[in-house]
C-alpha positions in Angstrom: -34.0 98.8 163.7 -31.7 95.8 163.8 -28.2 95.5 162.4 -29.3 92.4 160.5 -31.8 94.5 158.6 -29.1 96.8 157.3 -26.9 93.9 156.4 -29.9 92.3 154.6 -30.6 95.4 152.6 -27.0 95.7 151.5 -26.9 92.1 150.3 -30.3 92.4 148.5 -28.6 95.3 146.6 -25.6 93.1 145.8 -27.9 90.2 144.7 -30.1 92.8 142.8 -33.3 91.9 144.5 -35.0 95.2 143.7 -38.4 94.5 145.2 -36.7 93.7 148.6 -34.3 96.7 148.9 -36.9 99.2 147.5 -39.4 98.1 150.2 -36.7 98.8 152.8 -35.8 102.2 151.3 -39.4 103.3 151.0 -40.4 102.1 154.5 -39.3 105.5 156.0 -36.7 108.2 155.6 -35.4 107.3 159.0 -34.4 103.9 157.6 -32.3 105.5 154.8 -30.5 107.7 157.4 -29.6 104.7 159.6 -28.7 102.6 156.6 -26.3 105.3 155.5 -24.7 105.3 158.9 -24.2 101.6 158.7 -22.6 102.0 155.2 -20.2 104.5 156.7 -19.3 102.1 159.5 -18.2 99.5 156.9 -16.3 102.1 154.8 -18.7 101.8 151.9 -19.2 105.1 150.1 -22.5 105.6 148.1 -22.6 109.2 147.1 -26.0 109.0 145.4 -27.7 108.0 148.7 -26.1 110.9 150.5 -27.9 113.3 148.2 -31.4 112.2 149.2 -32.6 114.5 152.0 -36.0 114.5 153.7 -37.6 116.9 151.2 -36.5 114.8 148.2 -37.7 111.6 149.9 -41.3 113.0 150.1 -41.4 113.0 146.3 -41.2 109.2 146.2 -44.3 107.0 146.4 -44.5 103.6 148.1 -44.5 101.7 144.8 -41.8 103.6 142.9 -39.2 101.4 141.1 -35.4 101.9 141.4 -35.2 103.1 137.8 -38.0 105.6 138.4 -36.1 107.2 141.3 -33.5 108.4 138.8 -36.2 110.3 136.8 -38.0 111.7 139.8 -34.9 112.9 141.8 -32.5 113.4 138.9 -29.8 111.3 140.5 -28.1 108.1 139.2 -29.8 105.9 141.8 -30.2 102.7 139.9 -26.9 103.0 138.1 -25.0 103.5 141.3 -26.6 100.4 142.8 -25.5 98.3 139.8 -22.0 99.6 140.2 -22.1 98.8 143.9 -23.2 95.2 143.0 -20.6 94.8 140.3 -17.8 96.1 142.6 -18.5 93.7 145.4 -19.6 90.6 143.5 -16.0 89.2 143.4 -15.6 89.5 147.1 -15.9 86.7 149.6 -18.3 87.8 152.3 -18.1 86.5 155.9 -21.1 87.1 158.1 -20.7 86.3 161.8 -24.0 85.2 163.2 -24.4 85.3 167.0 -26.0 82.7 169.3 -28.8 83.2 171.8 -27.0 84.6 174.8 -24.1 86.8 175.7 -22.0 83.6 176.3 -22.4 82.8 172.6 -21.1 86.2 171.3 -17.9 85.4 169.6 -15.8 87.8 167.4 -13.6 87.3 164.4 -10.0 88.3 164.3 -9.0 90.6 161.4 -8.9 88.8 158.0 -5.8 89.8 156.2 -6.6 88.6 152.7 -7.8 90.8 149.9 -11.3 90.8 148.6 -12.7 89.5 151.9 -15.4 91.5 153.8 -16.5 90.7 157.3 -19.8 91.6 158.9 -20.7 91.0 162.5 -24.1 91.2 164.1 -23.7 92.8 167.6 -27.1 91.8 169.0 -27.8 88.2 170.0 -30.9 86.6 168.8 -33.9 85.4 170.9 -35.0 81.8 170.3 -38.7 82.8 170.6 -38.4 85.8 168.2 -36.7 84.7 165.0 -38.4 86.6 162.3 -36.7 87.8 159.1 -38.0 89.9 156.2 -37.0 89.5 152.5 -33.9 87.5 153.5 -31.1 87.7 151.0 -30.6 84.5 149.1 -27.5 83.2 150.8 -29.0 83.8 154.3 -31.3 80.8 153.7 -28.3 78.5 154.2 -27.8 80.0 157.7 -31.5 80.0 158.6 -31.8 76.3 157.9 -29.2 75.7 160.6 -30.5 78.1 163.2 -30.4 75.3 165.8 -26.6 75.4 165.4 -26.1 79.2 165.8 -23.6 80.9 166.5 -21.6 80.4 163.3 -20.3 82.1 160.2 -22.0 82.3 156.8 -19.4 82.4 154.0 -20.5 83.1 150.5 -18.8 83.9 147.2 -20.9 84.0 143.9 -22.9 80.8 144.0 -20.9 79.1 146.8 -22.4 79.3 150.3 -21.4 77.6 153.5 -22.7 77.9 157.1 -20.0 76.8 159.6 -21.1 76.3 163.3 -18.8 77.7 165.9 -18.9 76.6 169.5 -16.1 78.7 171.0 -13.9 81.7 170.5 -11.1 79.3 169.7 -13.2 77.9 166.8 -13.6 81.5 165.5 -9.8 82.2 165.7 -9.1 78.9 163.9 -11.5 79.8 161.1 -9.8 83.1 160.6 -6.3 81.5 160.6 -7.5 79.1 157.9 -8.6 82.0 155.7 -5.4 84.0 156.3 -3.3 80.9 155.5 -5.1 80.6 152.1 -7.2 77.5 153.0 -10.4 77.1 150.9 -12.9 77.0 153.7 -15.7 75.9 151.3 -13.8 72.6 150.9 -12.2 72.4 154.3 -15.4 72.5 156.3 -17.4 69.6 155.0 -21.1 69.1 155.5 -21.1 66.1 157.8 -24.7 66.6 159.0 -27.3 64.0 158.4 -30.3 66.3 157.9 -33.5 65.5 156.1 -35.9 68.2 154.9 -39.7 68.1 155.0 -41.7 70.7 153.1 -45.3 71.0 154.4 -47.9 72.3 151.9 -51.6 72.4 152.6 -55.0 73.7 151.4 -54.0 74.2 147.8 -57.7 74.1 146.7 -56.8 73.4 143.1 -59.4 74.8 140.6 -59.2 76.8 137.4 -59.7 80.2 139.1 -57.3 83.1 138.3 -56.4 83.6 142.0 -55.4 80.0 142.6 -53.4 79.9 139.4 -51.6 83.1 140.4 -51.0 81.6 143.8 -49.6 78.4 142.2 -47.2 80.5 140.1 -46.0 82.3 143.2 -45.5 79.0 145.0 -43.4 77.6 142.2 -41.2 80.7 142.3 -40.9 80.6 146.1 -40.1 76.9 146.3 -37.4 77.2 143.6 -35.8 80.0 145.6 -35.7 78.2 149.0 -35.0 74.6 147.8 -32.0 75.8 145.8 -30.3 76.6 149.2 -31.0 73.2 150.9 -27.8 71.3 151.3 -28.6 67.6 152.0 -27.7 64.1 150.6 -31.3 63.0 151.3 -34.4 63.2 149.1 -36.7 66.2 149.8 -39.9 65.0 151.4 -43.2 66.9 150.7 -46.1 66.5 153.1 -49.4 67.8 151.9 -52.0 68.0 154.6 -55.3 68.0 152.8 -57.6 70.1 150.6 -55.7 69.6 147.4 -58.8 70.5 145.5 -61.6 73.0 145.9 -64.1 70.3 145.1 -63.5 66.7 144.0 -64.3 66.8 140.3 -62.3 65.1 137.5 -60.6 68.3 136.3 -59.4 69.4 139.8 -58.2 65.8 140.4 -56.0 66.1 137.3 -54.7 69.5 138.5 -53.7 68.0 141.9 -52.1 65.0 140.3 -50.1 67.1 137.8 -48.9 69.3 140.7 -47.6 66.3 142.7 -45.9 64.8 139.6 -44.3 68.2 139.1 -42.7 68.1 142.6 -41.5 64.5 141.9 -40.0 65.4 138.5 -38.4 68.8 139.3 -37.1 68.1 142.8 -36.8 64.3 142.6 -38.9 64.5 145.7 -41.0 62.0 147.7 -44.6 63.2 148.1 -47.1 62.1 150.7 -50.6 63.5 151.2 -53.8 63.1 153.1 -57.3 64.2 152.2 -59.1 67.3 153.5 -62.8 68.0 153.7 -62.8 69.8 150.3 -61.4 66.7 148.7 -64.5 64.7 149.5 -67.4 67.1 149.8 -69.2 69.6 147.5 -70.5 72.8 149.0 -70.4 71.5 152.5 -72.2 68.2 151.9 -70.9 64.7 151.8 -70.5 62.9 148.5 -72.7 59.9 147.9 -71.0 57.0 149.8 -69.8 55.1 146.7 -68.4 58.2 145.1 -66.6 59.2 148.3 -65.1 55.8 148.6 -63.7 56.0 145.1 -62.1 59.3 145.8 -60.5 58.0 149.0 -59.3 54.8 147.3 -57.9 56.8 144.4 -56.1 59.5 146.4 -55.3 58.0 149.8 -54.2 54.5 149.2 -52.5 53.6 152.6 -52.7 54.3 156.3 -48.9 54.3 156.9 -45.9 54.9 154.7 -42.5 53.6 155.7 -39.4 55.5 154.8 -37.0 52.6 155.4 -33.7 54.4 154.6 -34.6 57.2 156.9 -36.2 55.1 159.6 -39.3 57.3 159.6 -43.0 56.2 159.4 -45.6 58.6 158.1 -49.0 58.0 159.5 -51.7 59.2 157.0 -54.9 59.8 159.0 -58.2 60.4 157.3 -60.3 63.0 159.2 -62.9 63.5 156.6 -65.5 61.0 157.8 -67.8 63.8 159.0 -67.6 66.3 156.1 -70.6 68.5 156.9 -69.6 72.0 157.9 -66.0 71.1 157.5 -65.9 69.1 160.7 -63.4 66.2 161.0 -63.3 63.0 163.0 -60.7 60.2 163.4 -62.8 57.4 164.9 -61.7 54.4 167.0 -61.8 52.0 164.1 -59.2 53.9 162.1 -56.9 54.1 165.2 -57.3 50.4 165.6 -56.4 49.8 162.0 -53.3 52.0 162.2 -52.3 50.2 165.4 -52.5 46.8 163.6 -50.3 48.1 160.8 -47.7 49.5 163.2 -47.6 46.2 165.1 -46.6 44.4 161.9 -43.4 46.5 161.6 -40.3 44.9 163.1 -38.3 47.0 165.6 -40.9 49.8 165.6 -38.9 51.5 168.3 -36.2 52.3 165.8 -38.5 54.5 163.8 -39.6 58.1 164.3 -43.4 58.4 163.8 -44.9 61.5 162.1 -48.6 62.0 161.9 -50.4 63.8 159.0 -54.0 64.8 159.2 -56.1 67.7 157.9 -58.1 69.0 160.8 -56.6 70.8 163.7 -56.4 69.2 167.2 -56.0 72.4 169.2 -57.4 75.9 168.7 -55.3 78.0 166.3 -54.7 81.8 166.4 -53.4 84.1 163.8 -49.8 85.4 163.8 -49.5 88.7 165.5 -48.9 90.7 162.3 -52.2 89.5 160.9 -55.1 91.6 162.2 -58.1 89.9 163.7 -61.2 91.2 161.8 -64.2 92.4 163.8 -66.5 89.6 162.7 -64.0 87.0 163.9 -64.7 88.2 167.5 -68.4 87.6 167.4 -70.3 84.9 169.1 -71.7 83.6 165.8 -68.2 83.2 164.4 -67.1 81.3 167.4 -70.0 78.9 166.9 -69.0 78.5 163.2 -65.3 77.9 164.1 -66.3 75.3 166.6 -67.8 73.3 163.7 -64.4 73.1 162.0 -62.4 71.4 164.8 -61.7 67.7 165.1 -64.7 66.1 166.8 -62.9 63.5 168.7 -59.6 65.4 169.5 -59.4 63.9 173.1 -59.4 60.4 171.7 -56.6 61.3 169.3 -54.5 63.0 172.0 -54.8 59.9 174.2 -53.6 57.8 171.3 -50.7 60.1 170.5 -49.5 59.7 174.1 -49.9 55.9 173.9 -47.9 55.7 170.7 -45.3 58.3 171.9 -45.8 60.4 168.7 -44.1 63.8 169.0 -44.7 65.5 165.6 -48.2 66.2 164.2 -48.8 68.1 160.9 -52.1 69.5 159.8 -53.8 72.2 157.8 -57.5 73.2 157.4 -57.5 76.7 158.9 -55.2 78.3 156.3 -53.2 79.6 159.3 -49.5 78.7 159.9 -49.0 77.8 163.6 -46.3 76.2 165.7 -47.4 74.9 169.1 -45.8 72.7 171.7 -48.1 70.8 174.1 -46.2 68.6 176.6 -43.9 66.4 174.6 -45.7 67.0 171.3 -45.4 69.6 168.5 -48.4 70.5 166.5 -47.4 72.2 163.2 -50.1 73.9 161.1 -49.5 75.0 157.5 -51.3 77.9 155.8 -52.7 77.8 152.3 -49.8 77.2 149.8 -51.7 79.0 147.0 -53.0 81.9 149.1 -55.9 81.9 151.5 -54.6 84.3 154.2 -55.8 87.8 153.5 -54.6 91.0 155.2 -55.6 94.4 153.8 -54.3 94.4 150.2 -52.1 91.4 150.8 -52.9 87.7 150.2 -50.3 85.4 151.5 -49.3 82.0 150.2 -47.7 80.1 153.1 -45.8 76.8 153.7 -43.4 75.2 156.2 -40.0 73.6 156.0 -38.8 71.3 158.8 -35.2 70.0 159.3 -34.9 66.6 160.8 -31.6 65.2 162.0 -31.4 61.5 161.3 -28.6 60.8 163.7 -30.4 62.4 166.7 -33.9 61.2 165.4 -35.3 64.6 166.1 -36.8 67.6 164.3 -34.5 70.6 164.8 -36.0 73.6 163.0 -39.3 74.7 161.5 -39.4 77.6 159.1 -42.7 79.2 158.2 -42.8 81.2 155.0 -45.2 84.0 154.1 -45.1 85.3 150.5 -47.5 88.0 149.5 -49.0 87.4 146.0 -49.8 91.1 145.7 -46.2 92.1 146.5 -47.5 94.7 149.0 -45.5 93.2 151.9 -42.1 91.7 152.3 -41.5 88.0 152.4 -41.6 87.0 156.0 -39.8 83.9 157.4 -40.3 82.8 161.0 -38.0 80.2 162.5 -39.0 77.9 165.4 -36.6 75.7 167.3 -37.7 72.2 168.4 -36.5 71.5 172.0 -35.1 68.0 172.5 -37.7 65.6 173.8 -35.1 64.2 176.3 -34.1 67.6 177.5 -36.9 70.0 177.7 -34.6 72.8 178.9 -32.4 72.8 175.8 
């Protein structure tokens, strides 16, 4: 059990995220015992929780609600949590987040002002193992800047600020500002130049109940995470194919309405490419004329220039071989893209991002998703081989020639982050739910932070949200290493 988990439970109580803190409480009695110990260490008294012993705990089921605990155990469980939340809601909370080594473990001096609470995480984080479960809402602000850890997350009501700290002197100065009455929310200005890309994929729009439920969950999840993005730039959505289950008029309208929703609600820029389901029906190609119409209607362009951000989005069509979901790029398409890129003045000033649907390298499931028995069979391996990009070596050679470092795709419904040489291959899962594990069915999407000044991607956050609410929201953070310094 990690200290961050107890801190997270506490703040989910304060923010009244019942589904999150109840999943923690009902995970095991041992968790309650250790959480009580953590409360004691912070001087927080919660008498009601003290009264729950191991025998009483056995009376609770895994799906019991907070209000039901009161009736089952005859204790004011829910009322006490509301009082706890109300008592601390006027406090300013300061969370010290460590870096990735002992050398980045700084500590805060005592804060001498009333209604300030300080929390420090003793364990340092590992760059290759940044997974968080049901993160409390303010913590998203810190997660977006994981590349800048260590630092402090300061939040009060709806005000939140992450402040990077690079030395113990920075920590001491931060505390002096607070003790002197300085408003740190205003003193530490956001001087970063970060742009955020949200990658969605494999939405498979149709009128089915499961897809509509997944879409509703996606809307809720996006509203939660985007509300904590602090940037002066327009949000960029990248949709990497399979917008529709099959390309009929009704599904086309659903996909179009969805993209208009993103533009309207988030004032966002939306870019997309086609997937095999967007141009085929039941595994077979459309008639040539009909397929051409769909591509002309939905695709429109090979490259998209974001002039203000000095970014070029390359929109690659890999649906030319639709049978059995196999994709292909083709030399002709690469030549056409080359011609368009050559027409751009000072191309070296731009960062190139590639969007396509089919995966270039093999993809494996996240460790917490079990591999089913039939996925290990020879027949399944044959079927899976029919889904890969047919001319992947040709594309890889072209990527090296064009010095393209960031490649985004979908198709397999499996989120994945992979570095090969100087290139990153980022796969998105199904944004409306196509990844099934036991009783859970996860919607999934990615958020990338790009720093315009450095012209580099900095962080990739992979979100797993369970439509069935059986499992906790899972957020995995991956750090991009600098292309110029592979050891950073």
